[in-house]
C-alpha positions in Angstrom: 167.9 122.1 162.8 169.6 120.1 160.3 170.5 121.5 156.9 168.3 119.8 154.3 170.3 121.1 151.5 168.1 124.0 150.6 170.3 125.4 147.8 170.9 122.0 146.2 167.1 121.5 146.2 166.6 124.9 144.7 169.0 124.2 141.8 166.9 121.1 140.9 163.8 123.3 141.0 165.6 125.9 138.9 166.4 123.2 136.3 162.8 122.1 136.2 161.5 125.6 135.9 164.0 126.3 133.1 162.8 123.2 131.2 159.2 124.3 131.7 160.0 127.8 130.5 161.7 126.3 127.5 158.7 124.0 126.8 156.3 127.0 127.2 158.5 129.0 124.8 158.4 126.2 122.3 154.6 125.8 122.6 154.2 129.6 122.1 156.4 129.4 119.0 154.2 126.5 117.6 151.0 128.4 118.4 152.3 131.5 116.7 153.0 129.5 113.6 149.6 127.7 113.8 147.5 130.9 114.5 147.5 132.2 110.9 146.5 128.7 109.6 143.8 128.4 112.2 142.5 131.9 111.2 142.7 130.9 107.5 140.7 127.7 108.1 138.2 129.6 110.3 137.7 132.2 107.6 137.3 129.5 104.9 134.7 127.6 107.0 132.9 130.8 107.9 132.7 131.7 104.2 131.7 128.3 103.0 129.5 127.1 105.8 126.4 128.9 104.5 126.9 127.2 101.1 127.1 123.7 102.5 124.0 121.5 102.7 122.5 120.7 106.0 121.6 117.2 107.1 117.9 118.0 106.7 118.5 119.3 103.1 120.5 116.1 102.3 117.7 114.0 103.7 115.1 116.0 101.7 117.2 115.7 98.5 117.6 111.9 99.1 113.8 111.5 99.5 113.1 113.7 96.4 115.7 111.7 94.4 114.1 108.4 95.4 110.6 109.7 94.5 111.9 110.8 91.1 113.6 107.5 90.5 110.4 105.7 91.4 108.5 108.0 89.0 111.0 107.2 86.2 110.6 103.5 87.0 106.8 103.8 86.7 107.2 105.7 83.4 109.5 103.0 82.1 107.0 100.3 83.0 104.2 102.3 81.3 106.3 102.7 78.2 107.1 99.1 78.2 103.4 98.2 78.4 102.6 100.6 75.6 105.4 99.3 73.4 104.3 95.7 73.9 100.7 96.7 73.0 101.9 98.6 69.9 104.1 95.7 68.8 101.1 93.3 69.3 99.1 95.7 67.1 101.8 95.7 64.5 102.2 92.0 64.5 98.4 91.6 64.1 98.5 94.0 61.1 101.4 92.1 59.6 99.5 88.8 59.9 96.4 90.4 58.3 98.5 91.8 55.5 100.1 88.4 54.9 96.7 86.8 54.8 95.4 89.4 52.4 98.5 88.9 50.2 98.0 85.2 50.2 94.3 85.6 49.2 95.1 87.9 46.3 95.4 86.1 42.9 98.7 85.7 41.3 99.5 87.2 37.8 99.1 83.8 36.3 95.7 83.3 37.9 94.6 86.8 36.8 95.7 86.1 33.2 94.0 82.7 33.2 90.8 84.4 34.6 90.9 87.0 31.8 91.3 84.4 29.1 88.5 82.3 30.6 86.1 85.3 30.7 87.1 86.3 27.1 86.6 82.7 26.0 83.3 82.5 27.7 82.1 85.8 26.1 83.3 84.4 22.7 81.4 81.2 23.2 78.2 83.0 24.2 78.5 85.3 21.2 79.0 82.3 18.9 76.0 80.5 20.3 73.9 83.7 20.2 74.9 84.3 16.5 73.8 80.7 15.5 70.5 81.2 17.2 70.0 84.5 15.5 70.4 82.9 12.0 
C-alpha cells in the first residue's frame, strides 16, 4: 500500500480542530457575557408581563373608546340643538321687547298727552261753570 500521507493529513485536521475549539471557546465566552443580560431581560419580562395589556383588552378598550366618543358626539349634537333653540327663543324675546319699546310713548308724547288731558278737563270745567250760572 502506498503511503497517503497520514501524518500530513492529520496535521490539517489538527489545525481545523484547533480552530473549532478556539471558535467554541469564543462562543462560550460570548454566551457567558450574554447570560446575565438574558436573565435580566427574562426577569424584567416575567415581572412586567402580567401588567401589560392583552390584545383582547386593547380591542375592548378600543371599542369602549369608540363608543364613548360616539356618545360625546351625540351629546355635542344635542347641546348644539338645545343652544340653537335657546338662541331662537332669545332672539324672539328680543324682537318682542323691541316691538314693545317701539310701541311705548316717548316722554314728549307723554307730556303732550298730560297737557291735552289737563286742557280738556279745564275746558270741560269752564263749560260746566257757564252752564251752572
